[in-house]
C-alpha positions as CSV (number, residue, x, y, z in Angstrom):
1,M,240.3,-58.6,145.1
2,E,241.7,-61.4,142.9
3,I,240.5,-64.9,143.4
4,T,242.6,-67.8,142.3
5,I,241.1,-71.3,142.1
6,G,243.5,-74.1,142.7
7,K,243.7,-77.7,143.5
8,A,243.6,-78.6,147.2
9,Q,246.7,-80.4,148.6
10,R,245.9,-83.4,150.8
11,G,247.7,-83.3,154.1
12,L,247.5,-79.5,154.6
13,S,245.6,-79.1,157.9
14,D,245.3,-75.3,157.7
15,P,245.1,-73.1,154.7
16,L,247.9,-70.5,154.2
17,P,247.1,-66.9,155.1
18,G,244.7,-65.5,152.5
19,Q,243.5,-68.9,151.4
20,A,240.3,-70.7,152.2
21,Y,239.2,-74.3,151.7
22,V,236.2,-74.4,149.5
23,G,235.5,-78.1,149.0
24,R,232.3,-79.8,147.8
25,P,230.8,-80.1,151.3
26,T,231.1,-76.3,151.9
27,A,228.6,-73.6,151.0
28,L,230.8,-72.5,148.0
29,G,231.9,-76.0,147.0
30,N,231.8,-77.0,143.3
31,P,228.4,-78.4,142.5
32,F,229.5,-79.6,139.0
33,A,230.9,-83.0,138.3
34,I,233.2,-84.2,135.5
35,G,231.3,-86.4,133.1
36,R,227.8,-85.5,134.3
37,D,228.3,-81.7,133.6
38,G,231.1,-81.8,131.0
39,S,234.9,-82.2,130.7
40,R,237.3,-81.1,133.4
41,A,237.9,-77.8,131.6
42,E,234.1,-77.2,131.1
43,V,233.3,-78.0,134.8
44,I,236.0,-75.6,136.0
45,Q,234.6,-72.9,133.7
46,L,231.1,-73.6,135.0
47,Y,232.3,-73.4,138.6
48,R,234.2,-70.1,138.0
49,A,231.0,-68.5,136.7
50,W,228.8,-70.0,139.4
51,L,231.2,-69.0,142.2
52,W,231.6,-65.4,140.9
53,Q,227.8,-65.1,140.7
54,N,227.4,-66.4,144.2
55,L,230.1,-64.1,145.6
56,Q,228.2,-61.1,144.2
57,Q,225.1,-61.9,146.3
58,P,224.7,-60.0,149.6
59,G,225.4,-62.2,152.5
60,S,227.3,-64.8,150.5
61,P,229.6,-67.0,152.4
């Protein structure tokens, strides 16, 4: 399965088929913040690694 991380679009009430909203308040939301944890590019890279690791865990959301 391929996972693509993209920017959420405000105003979309429901994700398109095959998409899921994974915002900060959700179980798989990005725990890293620009500035505190690095640049935008660094934070995205940290989140990709963190998300992949979490998705490998049995019972992961």
